[in-house]
Jmol script that loads the backbone (N, CA, C; Angstrom):
load data "model"
ATOM      1  N   MET A   1     -19.302  98.573 -18.130  1.00  0.00           N
ATOM      2  CA  MET A   1     -19.711  98.816 -19.586  1.00  0.00           C
ATOM      3  C   MET A   1     -20.489  97.497 -19.856  1.00  0.00           C
ATOM      4  N   ALA A   2     -21.663  97.768 -20.488  1.00  0.00           N
ATOM      5  CA  ALA A   2     -22.467  96.637 -20.850  1.00  0.00           C
ATOM      6  C   ALA A   2     -21.979  95.734 -21.755  1.00  0.00           C
ATOM      7  N   ASP A   3     -21.021  96.071 -22.547  1.00  0.00           N
ATOM      8  CA  ASP A   3     -20.428  95.065 -23.555  1.00  0.00           C
ATOM      9  C   ASP A   3     -19.430  94.252 -22.822  1.00  0.00           C
ATOM     10  N   HIS A   4     -19.234  94.462 -21.536  1.00  0.00           N
ATOM     11  CA  HIS A   4     -18.265  93.583 -20.795  1.00  0.00           C
ATOM     12  C   HIS A   4     -18.790  92.659 -19.736  1.00  0.00           C
ATOM     13  N   THR A   5     -20.105  92.580 -19.772  1.00  0.00           N
ATOM     14  CA  THR A   5     -20.832  91.650 -18.962  1.00  0.00           C
ATOM     15  C   THR A   5     -20.654  90.268 -19.402  1.00  0.00           C
ATOM     16  N   TRP A   6     -20.860  89.300 -18.486  1.00  0.00           N
ATOM     17  CA  TRP A   6     -20.722  87.967 -18.935  1.00  0.00           C
ATOM     18  C   TRP A   6     -21.976  87.251 -19.087  1.00  0.00           C
ATOM     19  N   PRO A   7     -22.229  86.588 -20.029  1.00  0.00           N
ATOM     20  CA  PRO A   7     -23.408  85.905 -20.340  1.00  0.00           C
ATOM     21  C   PRO A   7     -23.827  84.988 -19.229  1.00  0.00           C
ATOM     22  N   VAL A   8     -25.232  84.762 -19.044  1.00  0.00           N
ATOM     23  CA  VAL A   8     -25.612  84.122 -18.086  1.00  0.00           C
ATOM     24  C   VAL A   8     -25.680  82.539 -18.477  1.00  0.00           C
ATOM     25  N   GLU A   9     -25.875  82.427 -19.697  1.00  0.00           N
ATOM     26  CA  GLU A   9     -25.917  80.843 -20.352  1.00  0.00           C
ATOM     27  C   GLU A   9     -25.030  80.935 -21.720  1.00  0.00           C
ATOM     28  N   PRO A  10     -24.268  79.910 -21.821  1.00  0.00           N
ATOM     29  CA  PRO A  10     -24.223  78.815 -20.922  1.00  0.00           C
ATOM     30  C   PRO A  10     -23.275  78.940 -19.796  1.00  0.00           C
ATOM     31  N   THR A  11     -23.633  78.143 -18.727  1.00  0.00           N
ATOM     32  CA  THR A  11     -22.822  78.362 -17.578  1.00  0.00           C
ATOM     33  C   THR A  11     -21.326  77.638 -17.624  1.00  0.00           C
ATOM     34  N   ALA A  12     -20.483  78.091 -16.967  1.00  0.00           N
ATOM     35  CA  ALA A  12     -19.065  77.469 -16.961  1.00  0.00           C
ATOM     36  C   ALA A  12     -19.214  75.904 -16.825  1.00  0.00           C
ATOM     37  N   GLU A  13     -20.021  75.443 -15.999  1.00  0.00           N
ATOM     38  CA  GLU A  13     -20.234  74.002 -15.651  1.00  0.00           C
ATOM     39  C   GLU A  13     -20.807  73.214 -16.996  1.00  0.00           C
ATOM     40  N   GLN A  14     -21.846  73.935 -17.603  1.00  0.00           N
ATOM     41  CA  GLN A  14     -22.565  73.390 -18.742  1.00  0.00           C
ATOM     42  C   GLN A  14     -21.372  73.250 -19.869  1.00  0.00           C
ATOM     43  N   VAL A  15     -20.505  74.314 -20.059  1.00  0.00           N
ATOM     44  CA  VAL A  15     -19.532  74.291 -21.100  1.00  0.00           C
ATOM     45  C   VAL A  15     -18.599  73.171 -20.881  1.00  0.00           C
ATOM     46  N   ARG A  16     -18.017  73.184 -19.458  1.00  0.00           N
ATOM     47  CA  ARG A  16     -17.249  71.978 -19.157  1.00  0.00           C
ATOM     48  C   ARG A  16     -17.660  70.642 -19.451  1.00  0.00           C
ATOM     49  N   ARG A  17     -18.961  70.337 -18.916  1.00  0.00           N
ATOM     50  CA  ARG A  17     -19.553  68.967 -19.054  1.00  0.00           C
ATOM     51  C   ARG A  17     -19.747  68.518 -20.531  1.00  0.00           C
ATOM     52  N   SER A  18     -19.993  69.446 -21.339  1.00  0.00           N
ATOM     53  CA  SER A  18     -20.373  69.316 -22.710  1.00  0.00           C
ATOM     54  C   SER A  18     -19.147  69.394 -23.758  1.00  0.00           C
ATOM     55  N   TRP A  19     -17.905  69.510 -23.132  1.00  0.00           N
ATOM     56  CA  TRP A  19     -16.735  69.696 -24.034  1.00  0.00           C
ATOM     57  C   TRP A  19     -16.551  68.575 -25.082  1.00  0.00           C
ATOM     58  N   SER A  20     -16.605  67.363 -24.600  1.00  0.00           N
ATOM     59  CA  SER A  20     -16.244  66.321 -25.581  1.00  0.00           C
ATOM     60  C   SER A  20     -17.434  66.352 -26.693  1.00  0.00           C
ATOM     61  N   ALA A  21     -18.647  66.465 -26.332  1.00  0.00           N
ATOM     62  CA  ALA A  21     -19.690  66.661 -27.415  1.00  0.00           C
ATOM     63  C   ALA A  21     -19.520  67.883 -28.339  1.00  0.00           C
ATOM     64  N   THR A  22     -19.177  69.003 -27.661  1.00  0.00           N
ATOM     65  CA  THR A  22     -18.839  70.189 -28.456  1.00  0.00           C
ATOM     66  C   THR A  22     -17.732  69.951 -29.437  1.00  0.00           C
ATOM     67  N   VAL A  23     -16.712  69.379 -29.018  1.00  0.00           N
ATOM     68  CA  VAL A  23     -15.425  69.059 -29.911  1.00  0.00           C
ATOM     69  C   VAL A  23     -15.938  68.229 -31.187  1.00  0.00           C
ATOM     70  N   SER A  24     -16.742  67.179 -30.863  1.00  0.00           N
ATOM     71  CA  SER A  24     -17.173  66.381 -31.826  1.00  0.00           C
ATOM     72  C   SER A  24     -18.217  67.065 -32.916  1.00  0.00           C
ATOM     73  N   ALA A  25     -19.087  67.832 -32.182  1.00  0.00           N
ATOM     74  CA  ALA A  25     -19.882  68.658 -33.196  1.00  0.00           C
ATOM     75  C   ALA A  25     -19.264  69.793 -33.959  1.00  0.00           C
ATOM     76  N   LEU A  26     -18.178  70.168 -33.617  1.00  0.00           N
ATOM     77  CA  LEU A  26     -17.731  71.409 -34.152  1.00  0.00           C
ATOM     78  C   LEU A  26     -16.065  71.156 -34.585  1.00  0.00           C
ATOM     79  N   PRO A  27     -15.790  70.196 -35.352  1.00  0.00           N
ATOM     80  CA  PRO A  27     -14.416  69.848 -35.852  1.00  0.00           C
ATOM     81  C   PRO A  27     -13.752  71.039 -36.539  1.00  0.00           C
ATOM     82  N   VAL A  28     -12.448  71.264 -36.427  1.00  0.00           N
ATOM     83  CA  VAL A  28     -11.817  72.394 -37.056  1.00  0.00           C
ATOM     84  C   VAL A  28     -12.223  72.484 -38.587  1.00  0.00           C
ATOM     85  N   GLY A  29     -12.531  73.502 -39.070  1.00  0.00           N
ATOM     86  CA  GLY A  29     -12.974  73.741 -40.384  1.00  0.00           C
ATOM     87  C   GLY A  29     -14.442  73.853 -40.475  1.00  0.00           C
ATOM     88  N   THR A  30     -15.285  73.704 -39.446  1.00  0.00           N
ATOM     89  CA  THR A  30     -16.602  73.711 -39.485  1.00  0.00           C
ATOM     90  C   THR A  30     -17.068  75.226 -39.601  1.00  0.00           C
ATOM     91  N   ARG A  31     -18.019  75.598 -40.483  1.00  0.00           N
ATOM     92  CA  ARG A  31     -18.600  76.747 -40.567  1.00  0.00           C
ATOM     93  C   ARG A  31     -19.660  76.943 -39.655  1.00  0.00           C
ATOM     94  N   ILE A  32     -19.648  78.100 -38.855  1.00  0.00           N
ATOM     95  CA  ILE A  32     -20.530  78.339 -37.787  1.00  0.00           C
ATOM     96  C   ILE A  32     -21.293  79.682 -37.969  1.00  0.00           C
ATOM     97  N   THR A  33     -22.426  79.918 -37.152  1.00  0.00           N
ATOM     98  CA  THR A  33     -22.952  81.225 -36.981  1.00  0.00           C
ATOM     99  C   THR A  33     -23.279  81.156 -35.538  1.00  0.00           C
ATOM    100  N   GLY A  34     -23.471  82.442 -35.151  1.00  0.00           N
ATOM    101  CA  GLY A  34     -23.538  82.525 -33.654  1.00  0.00           C
ATOM    102  C   GLY A  34     -23.878  84.136 -33.196  1.00  0.00           C
ATOM    103  N   GLN A  35     -24.303  84.263 -31.971  1.00  0.00           N
ATOM    104  CA  GLN A  35     -24.520  85.540 -31.505  1.00  0.00           C
ATOM    105  C   GLN A  35     -23.356  85.985 -30.643  1.00  0.00           C
ATOM    106  N   VAL A  36     -22.845  87.230 -30.619  1.00  0.00           N
ATOM    107  CA  VAL A  36     -22.074  87.850 -29.721  1.00  0.00           C
ATOM    108  C   VAL A  36     -22.708  88.007 -28.293  1.00  0.00           C
ATOM    109  N   VAL A  37     -22.164  87.379 -27.413  1.00  0.00           N
ATOM    110  CA  VAL A  37     -22.811  87.382 -25.929  1.00  0.00           C
ATOM    111  C   VAL A  37     -21.873  88.160 -24.887  1.00  0.00           C
ATOM    112  N   ALA A  38     -20.593  88.453 -25.213  1.00  0.00           N
ATOM    113  CA  ALA A  38     -19.754  89.347 -24.462  1.00  0.00           C
ATOM    114  C   ALA A  38     -18.541  89.843 -25.321  1.00  0.00           C
ATOM    115  N   ARG A  39     -18.104  91.139 -25.100  1.00  0.00           N
ATOM    116  CA  ARG A  39     -17.112  91.732 -25.645  1.00  0.00           C
ATOM    117  C   ARG A  39     -15.929  91.959 -24.760  1.00  0.00           C
ATOM    118  N   ARG A  40     -14.682  91.789 -25.124  1.00  0.00           N
ATOM    119  CA  ARG A  40     -13.660  91.997 -24.258  1.00  0.00           C
ATOM    120  C   ARG A  40     -12.473  92.861 -25.114  1.00  0.00           C
ATOM    121  N   PRO A  41     -11.573  93.528 -24.595  1.00  0.00           N
ATOM    122  CA  PRO A  41     -10.534  94.171 -25.523  1.00  0.00           C
ATOM    123  C   PRO A  41      -9.896  93.213 -26.436  1.00  0.00           C
ATOM    124  N   PHE A  42      -9.785  91.934 -26.130  1.00  0.00           N
ATOM    125  CA  PHE A  42      -9.012  90.958 -26.997  1.00  0.00           C
ATOM    126  C   PHE A  42     -10.044  90.365 -27.946  1.00  0.00           C
ATOM    127  N   GLY A  43     -11.368  90.453 -27.933  1.00  0.00           N
ATOM    128  CA  GLY A  43     -12.046  89.759 -28.736  1.00  0.00           C
ATOM    129  C   GLY A  43     -13.614  89.567 -28.369  1.00  0.00           C
ATOM    130  N   VAL A  44     -14.251  88.813 -28.964  1.00  0.00           N
ATOM    131  CA  VAL A  44     -15.700  88.571 -28.554  1.00  0.00           C
ATOM    132  C   VAL A  44     -16.096  87.156 -28.227  1.00  0.00           C
ATOM    133  N   PHE A  45     -16.930  87.001 -27.510  1.00  0.00           N
ATOM    134  CA  PHE A  45     -17.580  85.602 -27.142  1.00  0.00           C
ATOM    135  C   PHE A  45     -18.760  85.392 -27.711  1.00  0.00           C
ATOM    136  N   LEU A  46     -18.953  84.244 -28.384  1.00  0.00           N
ATOM    137  CA  LEU A  46     -20.025  83.886 -29.159  1.00  0.00           C
ATOM    138  C   LEU A  46     -20.737  82.666 -28.504  1.00  0.00           C
ATOM    139  N   ARG A  47     -22.195  82.704 -28.627  1.00  0.00           N
ATOM    140  CA  ARG A  47     -23.006  81.593 -28.379  1.00  0.00           C
ATOM    141  C   ARG A  47     -23.249  81.082 -29.732  1.00  0.00           C
ATOM    142  N   ILE A  48     -22.806  79.803 -29.956  1.00  0.00           N
ATOM    143  CA  ILE A  48     -22.824  79.147 -31.176  1.00  0.00           C
ATOM    144  C   ILE A  48     -24.123  78.551 -31.494  1.00  0.00           C
ATOM    145  N   ASP A  49     -24.767  78.882 -32.687  1.00  0.00           N
ATOM    146  CA  ASP A  49     -25.896  78.320 -33.176  1.00  0.00           C
ATOM    147  C   ASP A  49     -25.891  76.681 -33.200  1.00  0.00           C
ATOM    148  N   ASP A  50     -27.001  76.085 -32.754  1.00  0.00           N
ATOM    149  CA  ASP A  50     -27.126  74.831 -32.777  1.00  0.00           C
ATOM    150  C   ASP A  50     -26.305  73.860 -31.736  1.00  0.00           C
ATOM    151  N   VAL A  51     -25.435  74.442 -31.097  1.00  0.00           N
ATOM    152  CA  VAL A  51     -24.681  73.814 -30.268  1.00  0.00           C
ATOM    153  C   VAL A  51     -24.868  74.571 -28.878  1.00  0.00           C
ATOM    154  N   PRO A  52     -25.681  74.345 -28.055  1.00  0.00           N
ATOM    155  CA  PRO A  52     -26.050  75.225 -27.031  1.00  0.00           C
ATOM    156  C   PRO A  52     -25.248  75.500 -25.869  1.00  0.00           C
ATOM    157  N   HIS A  53     -24.369  74.453 -25.566  1.00  0.00           N
ATOM    158  CA  HIS A  53     -23.380  74.609 -24.469  1.00  0.00           C
ATOM    159  C   HIS A  53     -21.953  74.949 -24.921  1.00  0.00           C
ATOM    160  N   ALA A  54     -21.789  75.260 -26.178  1.00  0.00           N
ATOM    161  CA  ALA A  54     -20.428  75.733 -26.847  1.00  0.00           C
ATOM    162  C   ALA A  54     -20.216  77.180 -26.553  1.00  0.00           C
ATOM    163  N   LEU A  55     -19.009  77.614 -26.233  1.00  0.00           N
ATOM    164  CA  LEU A  55     -18.756  78.981 -26.021  1.00  0.00           C
ATOM    165  C   LEU A  55     -17.451  79.073 -27.134  1.00  0.00           C
ATOM    166  N   GLY A  56     -17.705  80.047 -27.964  1.00  0.00           N
ATOM    167  CA  GLY A  56     -16.865  80.461 -29.071  1.00  0.00           C
ATOM    168  C   GLY A  56     -16.052  81.704 -28.643  1.00  0.00           C
ATOM    169  N   LEU A  57     -14.739  81.837 -29.053  1.00  0.00           N
ATOM    170  CA  LEU A  57     -14.017  83.082 -29.082  1.00  0.00           C
ATOM    171  C   LEU A  57     -13.411  83.393 -30.374  1.00  0.00           C
ATOM    172  N   ALA A  58     -13.638  84.803 -30.669  1.00  0.00           N
ATOM    173  CA  ALA A  58     -13.178  85.125 -31.901  1.00  0.00           C
ATOM    174  C   ALA A  58     -12.125  86.353 -31.388  1.00  0.00           C
ATOM    175  N   ASP A  59     -10.775  86.022 -31.348  1.00  0.00           N
ATOM    176  CA  ASP A  59     -10.037  87.151 -30.803  1.00  0.00           C
ATOM    177  C   ASP A  59      -9.512  88.042 -31.989  1.00  0.00           C
ATOM    178  N   ILE A  60      -9.014  89.237 -31.554  1.00  0.00           N
ATOM    179  CA  ILE A  60      -8.709  90.276 -32.424  1.00  0.00           C
ATOM    180  C   ILE A  60      -7.680  89.938 -33.440  1.00  0.00           C
ATOM    181  N   GLY A  61      -6.931  88.951 -33.199  1.00  0.00           N
ATOM    182  CA  GLY A  61      -5.694  88.571 -34.004  1.00  0.00           C
ATOM    183  C   GLY A  61      -6.341  87.781 -35.186  1.00  0.00           C
ATOM    184  N   SER A  62      -7.674  87.139 -35.111  1.00  0.00           N
ATOM    185  CA  SER A  62      -8.246  86.555 -36.235  1.00  0.00           C
ATOM    186  C   SER A  62      -9.244  87.332 -37.050  1.00  0.00           C
ATOM    187  N   MET A  63      -9.171  88.574 -36.694  1.00  0.00           N
ATOM    188  CA  MET A  63     -10.177  89.455 -37.489  1.00  0.00           C
ATOM    189  C   MET A  63      -9.375  90.356 -38.569  1.00  0.00           C
ATOM    190  N   PRO A  64     -10.114  90.695 -39.615  1.00  0.00           N
ATOM    191  CA  PRO A  64      -9.307  91.473 -40.576  1.00  0.00           C
ATOM    192  C   PRO A  64      -8.797  92.816 -40.183  1.00  0.00           C
ATOM    193  N   PRO A  65      -7.692  93.240 -40.578  1.00  0.00           N
ATOM    194  CA  PRO A  65      -7.139  94.511 -40.130  1.00  0.00           C
ATOM    195  C   PRO A  65      -8.199  95.522 -40.407  1.00  0.00           C
ATOM    196  N   GLY A  66      -8.277  96.427 -39.299  1.00  0.00           N
ATOM    197  CA  GLY A  66      -9.084  97.687 -39.433  1.00  0.00           C
ATOM    198  C   GLY A  66     -10.361  97.303 -39.081  1.00  0.00           C
ATOM    199  N   VAL A  67     -10.880  96.176 -38.959  1.00  0.00           N
ATOM    200  CA  VAL A  67     -12.296  96.030 -38.555  1.00  0.00           C
ATOM    201  C   VAL A  67     -12.600  95.936 -37.063  1.00  0.00           C
ATOM    202  N   SER A  68     -13.634  96.728 -36.607  1.00  0.00           N
ATOM    203  CA  SER A  68     -13.847  96.849 -35.184  1.00  0.00           C
ATOM    204  C   SER A  68     -14.721  95.485 -34.774  1.00  0.00           C
ATOM    205  N   LEU A  69     -14.608  95.344 -33.312  1.00  0.00           N
ATOM    206  CA  LEU A  69     -15.292  94.125 -32.965  1.00  0.00           C
ATOM    207  C   LEU A  69     -16.797  94.162 -33.148  1.00  0.00           C
ATOM    208  N   PRO A  70     -17.419  93.152 -33.453  1.00  0.00           N
ATOM    209  CA  PRO A  70     -18.954  93.212 -33.678  1.00  0.00           C
ATOM    210  C   PRO A  70     -19.646  93.644 -32.456  1.00  0.00           C
ATOM    211  N   ALA A  71     -20.697  94.259 -32.506  1.00  0.00           N
ATOM    212  CA  ALA A  71     -21.571  94.714 -31.316  1.00  0.00           C
ATOM    213  C   ALA A  71     -22.011  93.530 -30.639  1.00  0.00           C
ATOM    214  N   LEU A  72     -22.487  93.802 -29.259  1.00  0.00           N
ATOM    215  CA  LEU A  72     -23.006  92.774 -28.402  1.00  0.00           C
ATOM    216  C   LEU A  72     -24.417  92.469 -29.043  1.00  0.00           C
ATOM    217  N   GLY A  73     -24.745  91.362 -29.257  1.00  0.00           N
ATOM    218  CA  GLY A  73     -26.082  90.801 -29.884  1.00  0.00           C
ATOM    219  C   GLY A  73     -25.813  90.655 -31.354  1.00  0.00           C
ATOM    220  N   ALA A  74     -24.790  90.929 -31.932  1.00  0.00           N
ATOM    221  CA  ALA A  74     -24.730  90.938 -33.426  1.00  0.00           C
ATOM    222  C   ALA A  74     -24.661  89.417 -33.872  1.00  0.00           C
ATOM    223  N   GLN A  75     -25.175  89.011 -34.905  1.00  0.00           N
ATOM    224  CA  GLN A  75     -25.081  87.707 -35.579  1.00  0.00           C
ATOM    225  C   GLN A  75     -23.942  87.615 -36.560  1.00  0.00           C
ATOM    226  N   VAL A  76     -23.128  86.778 -36.299  1.00  0.00           N
ATOM    227  CA  VAL A  76     -21.761  86.674 -36.997  1.00  0.00           C
ATOM    228  C   VAL A  76     -21.479  85.183 -37.557  1.00  0.00           C
ATOM    229  N   GLY A  77     -20.743  85.092 -38.526  1.00  0.00           N
ATOM    230  CA  GLY A  77     -20.284  83.855 -39.199  1.00  0.00           C
ATOM    231  C   GLY A  77     -18.918  83.642 -39.187  1.00  0.00           C
ATOM    232  N   GLY A  78     -18.465  82.509 -39.247  1.00  0.00           N
ATOM    233  CA  GLY A  78     -16.993  82.142 -39.207  1.00  0.00           C
ATOM    234  C   GLY A  78     -16.689  80.665 -39.369  1.00  0.00           C
ATOM    235  N   GLU A  79     -15.475  80.459 -39.012  1.00  0.00           N
ATOM    236  CA  GLU A  79     -15.009  78.938 -39.070  1.00  0.00           C
ATOM    237  C   GLU A  79     -14.255  78.654 -37.832  1.00  0.00           C
ATOM    238  N   VAL A  80     -14.321  77.351 -37.411  1.00  0.00           N
ATOM    239  CA  VAL A  80     -13.549  76.861 -36.231  1.00  0.00           C
ATOM    240  C   VAL A  80     -12.283  76.683 -36.617  1.00  0.00           C
ATOM    241  N   VAL A  81     -11.182  77.275 -35.782  1.00  0.00           N
ATOM    242  CA  VAL A  81      -9.855  77.098 -36.058  1.00  0.00           C
ATOM    243  C   VAL A  81      -9.170  76.318 -35.102  1.00  0.00           C
ATOM    244  N   TRP A  82      -9.734  76.116 -33.848  1.00  0.00           N
ATOM    245  CA  TRP A  82      -8.948  75.638 -32.867  1.00  0.00           C
ATOM    246  C   TRP A  82      -9.907  75.194 -31.594  1.00  0.00           C
ATOM    247  N   HIS A  83      -9.496  74.209 -30.887  1.00  0.00           N
ATOM    248  CA  HIS A  83     -10.152  73.836 -29.651  1.00  0.00           C
ATOM    249  C   HIS A  83      -9.189  74.017 -28.500  1.00  0.00           C
ATOM    250  N   ALA A  84      -9.670  75.069 -27.671  1.00  0.00           N
ATOM    251  CA  ALA A  84      -8.718  75.262 -26.509  1.00  0.00           C
ATOM    252  C   ALA A  84      -9.292  74.424 -25.343  1.00  0.00           C
ATOM    253  N   ASP A  85      -8.548  73.261 -25.141  1.00  0.00           N
ATOM    254  CA  ASP A  85      -8.997  72.360 -24.073  1.00  0.00           C
ATOM    255  C   ASP A  85      -8.776  72.733 -22.669  1.00  0.00           C
ATOM    256  N   HIS A  86      -7.874  73.791 -22.502  1.00  0.00           N
ATOM    257  CA  HIS A  86      -7.724  74.172 -21.140  1.00  0.00           C
ATOM    258  C   HIS A  86      -8.708  75.049 -20.556  1.00  0.00           C
ATOM    259  N   ASN A  87      -9.485  75.798 -21.375  1.00  0.00           N
ATOM    260  CA  ASN A  87     -10.594  76.686 -21.037  1.00  0.00           C
ATOM    261  C   ASN A  87     -11.807  76.457 -21.615  1.00  0.00           C
ATOM    262  N   TYR A  88     -11.890  75.278 -22.345  1.00  0.00           N
ATOM    263  CA  TYR A  88     -13.147  74.871 -23.150  1.00  0.00           C
ATOM    264  C   TYR A  88     -13.716  75.845 -24.073  1.00  0.00           C
ATOM    265  N   GLN A  89     -12.916  76.485 -24.747  1.00  0.00           N
ATOM    266  CA  GLN A  89     -13.353  77.395 -25.779  1.00  0.00           C
ATOM    267  C   GLN A  89     -13.105  76.943 -27.296  1.00  0.00           C
ATOM    268  N   VAL A  90     -14.106  77.203 -28.147  1.00  0.00           N
ATOM    269  CA  VAL A  90     -13.928  76.866 -29.589  1.00  0.00           C
ATOM    270  C   VAL A  90     -13.409  78.236 -30.097  1.00  0.00           C
ATOM    271  N   ARG A  91     -12.236  78.263 -30.738  1.00  0.00           N
ATOM    272  CA  ARG A  91     -11.638  79.391 -31.337  1.00  0.00           C
ATOM    273  C   ARG A  91     -12.368  79.520 -32.726  1.00  0.00           C
ATOM    274  N   ILE A  92     -12.586  80.676 -32.904  1.00  0.00           N
ATOM    275  CA  ILE A  92     -13.431  80.999 -34.243  1.00  0.00           C
ATOM    276  C   ILE A  92     -12.642  82.083 -35.052  1.00  0.00           C
ATOM    277  N   ARG A  93     -12.494  81.950 -36.237  1.00  0.00           N
ATOM    278  CA  ARG A  93     -11.991  83.117 -37.301  1.00  0.00           C
ATOM    279  C   ARG A  93     -13.413  83.560 -37.948  1.00  0.00           C
ATOM    280  N   LEU A  94     -13.688  84.825 -37.596  1.00  0.00           N
ATOM    281  CA  LEU A  94     -14.848  85.554 -38.046  1.00  0.00           C
ATOM    282  C   LEU A  94     -14.721  85.895 -39.553  1.00  0.00           C
ATOM    283  N   SER A  95     -15.871  85.582 -40.241  1.00  0.00           N
ATOM    284  CA  SER A  95     -15.733  85.968 -41.767  1.00  0.00           C
ATOM    285  C   SER A  95     -16.773  86.869 -42.237  1.00  0.00           C
ATOM    286  N   GLU A  96     -17.818  86.953 -41.388  1.00  0.00           N
ATOM    287  CA  GLU A  96     -18.971  87.747 -41.795  1.00  0.00           C
ATOM    288  C   GLU A  96     -19.724  88.345 -40.644  1.00  0.00           C
ATOM    289  N   TRP A  97     -20.112  89.569 -40.672  1.00  0.00           N
ATOM    290  CA  TRP A  97     -21.059  90.234 -39.738  1.00  0.00           C
ATOM    291  C   TRP A  97     -22.371  90.272 -40.430  1.00  0.00           C
ATOM    292  N   LEU A  98     -23.314  89.575 -40.119  1.00  0.00           N
ATOM    293  CA  LEU A  98     -24.617  89.490 -40.906  1.00  0.00           C
ATOM    294  C   LEU A  98     -25.251  90.859 -41.151  1.00  0.00           C
ATOM    295  N   ALA A  99     -25.706  91.086 -42.306  1.00  0.00           N
ATOM    296  CA  ALA A  99     -26.125  92.526 -42.748  1.00  0.00           C
ATOM    297  C   ALA A  99     -27.134  93.163 -41.952  1.00  0.00           C
ATOM    298  N   HIS A 100     -28.042  92.512 -41.234  1.00  0.00           N
ATOM    299  CA  HIS A 100     -29.160  93.126 -40.470  1.00  0.00           C
ATOM    300  C   HIS A 100     -28.583  93.667 -39.092  1.00  0.00           C
ATOM    301  N   ASN A 101     -27.368  93.553 -38.855  1.00  0.00           N
ATOM    302  CA  ASN A 101     -26.818  94.086 -37.444  1.00  0.00           C
ATOM    303  C   ASN A 101     -25.894  95.341 -37.806  1.00  0.00           C
TER     304      ASN A 101
END
end "model"
wireframe off; spacefill off
backbone 0.3
color backbone group
């Protein structure tokens, strides 16, 4: 399925090397926008605007009840709620799917 492909960028190595800078740039509570770059049954991965080597994850537990996952390529907005140091992911609570998608 096309929505289960993994993005080419950022690479896992770029995400790992940039982790300290990512955490500094995106403290908990920061409002973000980004693009959905991969969909999984448990949520969506995001390329976060203005932080090129950050990888965001919005899991289904942080989405409003009854809302489906945003489409691959959709622009979304939300808030940083956690930093998962073990896999270098910025956890996001989505609050908006921008109208043009």
